N, C-alpha and C positions, 0 to 999 in steps of 0.2 A: 586546541585545548578549550574546554568549556567549563563554566561555573554558573551558579545562579546570580551571584552579585559580584561584580568587579569593583574593588575599592581602590581608589587612587589616593595614595598618601598613607604612610605608616606612623603618623603622629598619634597622639592620644585619641583623637576623634575617630580616625580610621581603625585603629586597633580596638577601641571600645565597640565600635559598630560590628567589627568582625567577630568579637567575642560574644556579643548578644545574639547575633544571627546564628553562630555556631551552636549556642545553647538551645536554640529553637530548631535545630536540625537543618539549617539553611546553609548550603555550601557557599564559600566565598574565597576569593583570592585577593591579596593585597599587593599592589605594585608601588614601589617607592624608588625615586631616582637617586637618593643618597644611600650611604651605607648605614647599617644599624648603629654603628659607633657614632656616626655623625648625628643621627637623630637623637641618640641619648645625650650627646654633648651639648644640645641646645638648652640654654638657661632661660626658663620661662616662669610662669605664674606659680604661686604656692598657696593660694587660699581657695578652699573648696566649700561651696555651699552644701547644705544638707542633701539637696536633691542629687548632687554629684556623688557624694559619699554613698547614698542609698543605691545609686545606679552601679557603682563599682561593686557593691555587695551583691546586687542582683546578677552582675556579670561573673560572680565567683572570684573576684580579685580584691575583696575588701580586707583581707588579712593585713596587708601592708599598712594601709591607712589606720586600721584599728590599733596596730602595734606602735606605729611610728608617728602618727598624727598628733598634733597638739590642739586641743579645743580652745577656741577664743570666745569668751562670753561678752566681751566689750571691745570698743575701739576708743581711742583717746585723740582729742583734737587739741593741738597746741597753737595758741595765738595770743598776741599781746603779752608774751612772756610767761604765760600760765598754761597749765594743762587741765583739760576738762574731759572726764570719762562719760561715755555714752553706754548705758547698760543695755546692750543689744539683747541679751538673754531675757531680761525682765520685760523689756518693751515689746518683744515679739511672742511672748507666751512660751518661752523656753527654747527658741530656735538659736542655733549657733553656727559658726563657721569653723573650719578645721585647717590648720596650717600643715600642708603636705605637698612637697614640691612636684612640679610637673615632670621632672626627670624621674622621680620615684614612681609616679603614676605610669609613665611610659614603660619603665623597667618592669613593673608588675604585670602590665598587659603583654609585653613581649614574652616574658617567662611563661605566662598562661598559654599564649598562642604556640610557643615552641613545644610546651608539654603536650598540647593537644595534637601536635603534628600537622598544624594548618599551614597552608601554602602562603609564603611571603616572598616576593621577588625583590630583593634589594639591588640597588645600582641598575635599575631598569632605565634605559635611555630612550629618548624620543617617544615617550608615552603619549598616545593620541586617542581620545575617545571618538568613536565613529558611529554613524547610523543610529544615534540615540533618539532621533525623531520618528523612528519606526518601531516595529516589535522585535527586531533582531539586532540589538546594539552589540558593539564589540570594541575592544581596545587593542590597538597595535603598539608594540614596543620592541626594543632591541636589547638583548642580553648577551654579553660576551661576544659581540659582533654578529650574532645571528638574529634574524627577524622572527617575531612571534605575533600571533593574533589570539586574543582571549575572547571567545564568544560568551555572551551572558544574557540574562533577562533584564538586569538593571545595572547602572553605573552610579557609584557614589563618589562624588568629588570631595575628598577630604584633604586636599593637597595645598591648602593655605592661600594666602593673598597673591603670591607670585606663581601659583601652580597653573597647570594646563587646563584644568576643568573650567574655570571661569573664562579663560581666554577662548575656549571653544564655543562659548555662547555669548561672548562680549557684545556682539551686534544686536542681541535680543534682550539685553538687560538695561534697566535704568540704574544709574550709579549716583549715590549721594555721598558727599565727602566733605569733611572739615579737617584741615591740616592745622595743627597748633604751632605757634611760633617759638617753640622751645623743645628741649629734649630732657630725658632723664639720664643722669649718670648713675649707674648702679654698681655697687660693690658687693661681692659675695666673700665672706670671710668666716673662718672657723673660730668664731667667738660666740659666747652666750648672748642671746638677744637682750636688749636693754629692757624690754617689757615682754616677758615670756607668755603672757596670757592675753595680750591685746596688741592690735596694730596701732601705730602712732602716726597720725597725719599732722604735719606742721605747716602753718601759714605764717610767714614773716616778711618783713620788708626786703630781706635778702632772697626770698623765693621759697618754693615748696620743698618739703622734706618728707621722707617716709621711713619709718623703722618697722621692718617686717622680719620674718624668720623662715627658715626651712626646717629647723629642728631646735632642740634645746642646746645644741652645741654649734649650730651654723646659722648665721644671720645674713639678711639681705637688706641693705640700706640704699637709699636713693637721695639725690639732691637735684633740683631743677637746674639746668644749665643752658646756655645759648646753643643753638643748633650747629653753629660753626666751631664749637669747641672740639678738641681732639682728646682722645683718651690719654695720649702722652702728655697733655697739658696738666693732667691731674696726678700728682704723686699720691701715694697712700696718705701721707701726712697732711697734704692739702685737703684731701677729702674729709678726713676725720675732723680737722679743725673747722671746716665749713659746716659740716653736719652739726657740730656742737653749737655753732653760732645761731642755728635756726631752731633750736629747741629751748625749752625752759631750763633754767639753771640746774634744777634738781636732776632732771633726766640727762642733761648734758654731762653732769658729773659722774653718772653711773655707766656711761658707755665704756665698754671694754674694746680696745682696739687691737688690731692684729694685721698681718700681711694679707692683702687681697689675693684670692685664688681665681677670681674672674672679675673683670672690670670692663664695662661697655657703656656706650651712649645710645639710647633708643629714641627715635622720633615718636611723636604722639599724633594719632589721627583717629577720627571717627569716620567709618565707611560702611555703607550698606549697598549691596547689589540685589535687586529684586526683579522678577520672582526668583525663587530658589529651586524651581523644578522646570525642566525642559524636556518634555517627552519622557524618556526613561533615564535621564541623567538628573541627579539631585546634587545640589551644593550643600555642604555642611561646614560649620565652624568658620575659620578664617577665610575660606574660599568665598564665603558669602558676606561676612561682616567683620569689621575690626572695631574695637573700642579702645579708648585710651586706658592704660592699666590702672588708673586712679581708683576705679570702683571694683577691681579684681573680678571682672565679668567675662573675660575672653574665654578661658578654659571652661567655665561654667555654662556659658552660652553654647559652646560647641557640644558639651555633654547633653544639654537639653535638645539640641538639634538631633543628636544621635538617638536619644530616647524616642522622639517623635518618628524618626525615620525607621528605626528598627521595628517599632510597633506597627507602622504602616506596611512594611515589607512582610512581617510575620502574618499580618491580617490578609495580605494578598495571597501568599503561598498556602496558608492553611484554610482560608475561607473563599479564595478566589474573588475577594472583594476589593475594588479599587478605591474605596472611600478614603482610606488613610492616605494613600499616595496622592489622591486628587486634592486633598486639603492640607498637605504637608507644608507648602510654602506659606499659605495664609496663616496657619497656626503658629509656625515658627516666627514669622515676621511680627506678629502681634507682640510676642515676648521680646524679640530683638529690639524693637523700637523703644520699648520701655527701659531696657537696659542701656541703650544708647542715650536716652534722655538723662538717666541717672548719672552715667559716666561723664557726660558733657557737663552737667550741673556741678558735680563734685570737682571736676577739673577746673571749671571756671571759678569756683569758690575758693580753691586752695592755692592757685598759682598767681604769680606776678606776671602780667602781660607787658610787652614792650611799651605800650601806651598807658600803663597804669600810673596814675599820678597819686598825690596825697589824698585827694577826694575818693578815688576809687578804692584805695587801700582802706580808708576809714569805713566805706560802705561794706566792704568785705568783712571787716571786723564787727560791724554792727549786725550783719546777717549771721555771723558765727555766734555772736553773743545771744541773739534771739534763738538760734538753733539749740544751743546747750541749755537754755533756760525755759524753753517751751516744750512741754511733754508731747504735744501734737507734732511739732517739727522734729523732735528727736525720734519719735516713733516712725515718722515717714522715712527718715534716714536709715533707721535700724531695719525696717521692713525691706527696703530696697537692698541694703547691704547683705542681708542673709539670703536674699533671693525671693522674688515674688512667687506665689503659688503657681503651679502648672495649670 
């Protein structure tokens, strides 16, 4: 079996890359070790930068986000018992973010791929990228007990932090990592969001909190918790009570509660593997970098990786020019590190660390006070939040 581009991973980055390449007439096959239902069942990010929304439209799958997305013109910071709006729209000259869940993005891309009759191999076992340091790369895998080899011109590793693509080049990469000493307990519930047109970030002596949404009828809320906590330690009632304690009284009184339909604890880390290209194998998305979810950059960074990678491959096949693929890693990492910096900064500003004492808490509050009362500081936050220019 042969294709032009073998894509490992059927998450949003792999599916989006496949769709963009297909529209340019470039043949591609996606290999995914999990089932399609499993991929759709993963609960992930829900805030899209404008560049991501534009890319979905370019890929011909923008109808879902246009119909079901909710535009956010501002974010709100809660500290010291009060809430402070940041006018993201006004400070950035009209740029916004859109609430639309990663599950919905993945669903839209899956439907488009299915409608186009493109090849996706789910439940592919023992996927292994081979010979990518030469001009005839291939990927071996097993499906239903039979061995297969997929020959190709390029391999795109879109298979996440634990995938096989980065493992295949691990001895050739430099890895940079920061692991944070706490996690996020997240609850998904079919209740209206407490703030339908803004994301709320809370800093309190009890720890961080976040009020987000997936739609006008489905909300996603988080509280910071110790890494050794277990989901079973947190009843729904305990979660809602704790969330209220970390918000200002007005907002706390407006929270609509309901039974959780998903509850999980996620660790936080910052991670970058570089370079992102090895011969004819390219890493994209979580295979190359992880950001803490505080800045909502994970899915958006993956989308910009895909934008750069698809453009580079289209240039190669249409013009026989290697310029784009030769500069892919350098261009991506410049943006990646800026997003890493912002996510680290916002995480450090909003969370209680185990060694945080009264002095450190007061310094956090002083910085937050400066942030909401300085137009320059608010603008810097807003610019990074909506996404820096490509």
